[in-house]
C-alpha positions in Angstrom: -25.3 25.5 35.3 -24.8 23.9 31.8 -24.2 20.1 31.4 -22.1 19.3 28.6 -23.0 17.0 26.2 -21.2 14.1 26.0 -20.3 12.7 22.3 -21.7 9.2 21.9 -20.1 6.7 19.5 -21.5 6.3 16.3 -21.7 3.4 14.2 -19.5 6.1 11.3 -17.2 6.4 14.1 -16.9 3.0 15.0 -16.5 2.3 10.6 -13.4 4.6 10.8 -11.8 3.1 13.4 -11.9 -0.4 11.6 -11.1 1.1 8.2 -8.1 3.1 10.2 -6.7 -0.3 11.5 -7.1 -1.8 8.1 -5.1 0.9 6.9 -2.0 0.2 9.7 -2.5 -3.8 8.8 -1.7 -3.1 4.8 0.9 -0.6 5.5 2.3 -3.3 7.9 2.4 -6.0 5.3 4.0 -3.4 2.7 6.4 -2.9 5.4 7.4 -6.2 5.9 7.9 -7.0 2.0 10.2 -4.1 2.1 11.9 -5.8 5.0 12.3 -8.8 3.8 13.5 -7.9 0.2 16.4 -5.3 1.7 17.2 -8.4 4.4 17.0 -11.8 1.6 16.9 -10.2 -1.5 18.4 -11.7 -4.5 19.5 -9.7 -7.5 18.7 -11.7 -11.0 17.7 -11.2 -14.3 14.1 -11.2 -15.5 12.6 -11.2 -19.1 9.8 -8.7 -19.3 6.5 -11.0 -20.8 3.6 -8.9 -20.1 3.1 -5.2 -19.4 -0.8 -4.1 -19.2 -0.9 -0.3 -19.3 -3.8 1.7 -17.4 -4.5 5.1 -16.2 -3.2 4.6 -12.8 -0.2 2.2 -13.8 2.3 -0.3 -15.8 1.4 -3.4 -14.6 4.4 -6.2 -15.6 4.4 -9.7 -15.5 7.8 -11.3 -15.7 9.8 -14.5 -15.5 13.2 -15.7 -13.7 14.9 -18.1 -12.3 15.8 -17.9 -9.0 19.4 -18.7 -7.7 18.7 -22.1 -6.7 16.8 -22.9 -10.7 13.5 -22.6 -9.3 12.0 -21.1 -12.3 9.1 -17.7 -10.8 6.5 -15.6 -12.9 5.5 -12.7 -11.0 3.9 -9.3 -11.2 5.0 -6.0 -10.7 4.4 -2.3 -11.2 7.3 -1.2 -9.7 9.4 -0.4 -12.9 9.4 2.8 -13.8 9.4 1.4 -17.7 9.2 -1.8 -19.4 8.9 -3.5 -22.8 7.6 -6.9 -23.3 10.8 -8.9 -24.5 12.9 -6.7 -23.2 15.1 -8.0 -19.8 15.5 -6.1 -16.3 17.3 -6.6 -13.0 14.3 -7.7 -10.3 15.3 -8.1 -6.4 13.2 -11.6 -4.8 12.7 -12.8 -1.5 14.9 -16.0 -1.7 12.3 -17.7 0.9 9.1 -16.8 -0.7 10.3 -16.0 -4.4 7.2 -14.9 -5.6 7.9 -11.7 -3.1 9.6 -9.1 -6.1 9.9 -6.0 -7.6 12.7 -4.4 -9.5 15.6 -4.3 -8.3 16.0 -0.4 -8.9 12.9 0.3 -7.6 13.4 1.9 -4.0 13.8 -0.4 -0.8 13.1 3.0 1.6 9.8 2.4 4.4 8.6 6.2 3.2 5.9 5.1 0.8 3.8 2.4 3.1 4.3 4.8 6.3 3.9 7.7 5.3 0.8 6.8 2.8 -1.0 4.4 4.6 0.2 5.7 8.1 -0.6 9.3 7.5 -4.0 8.6 5.9 -4.8 5.6 9.0 -4.2 9.1 11.8 -5.4 11.5 9.0 -9.2 9.4 9.4 -8.8 8.6 13.5 -8.0 12.8 14.0 -10.6 13.6 11.3 -13.6 10.4 13.2 -12.7 12.4 16.7 -13.6 15.9 15.2 -17.0 14.8 13.9 -17.8 12.9 16.4 -17.1 16.3 19.0 -18.7 18.5 16.6 -21.0 17.0 14.7 -18.8 17.6 11.0 -20.1 15.6 8.6 -23.8 16.6 8.9 -23.3 20.1 9.2 -21.5 20.0 6.0 -24.2 17.8 4.7 -26.5 20.3 6.2 -24.6 23.2 3.9 -24.6 21.2 0.5 -28.4 20.9 1.2 -29.0 24.8 1.2 
């Protein structure tokens, strides 16, 4: 009779689980932001005061007044096209006015759930497969040859 070797928990596996947990926390924060914008959101007009372009995304800084008259300056990348000096509609959380995004941007939970949750599930599943079959070390062996 052969004895099956039990997989041992490795540091790499623990790090992957911590990373997956961090992804779930970040995704939960994104979902919470969308939730509060959906339920407490107020739409006001804002003026674009700066636009920063990068390879991955454009970030804009806007100034707006809350319904209570409180001035707010905030940044968002959730807008499809912006020019300095132009006005846009933004949706802000009346309890936390710096939590905002462009009013024409989606308030769906789909993106954070699929991206953060999906990647976290992938990391956990891959880590379990790696724990059992030592996939990463086998791939390293193929790459070295």
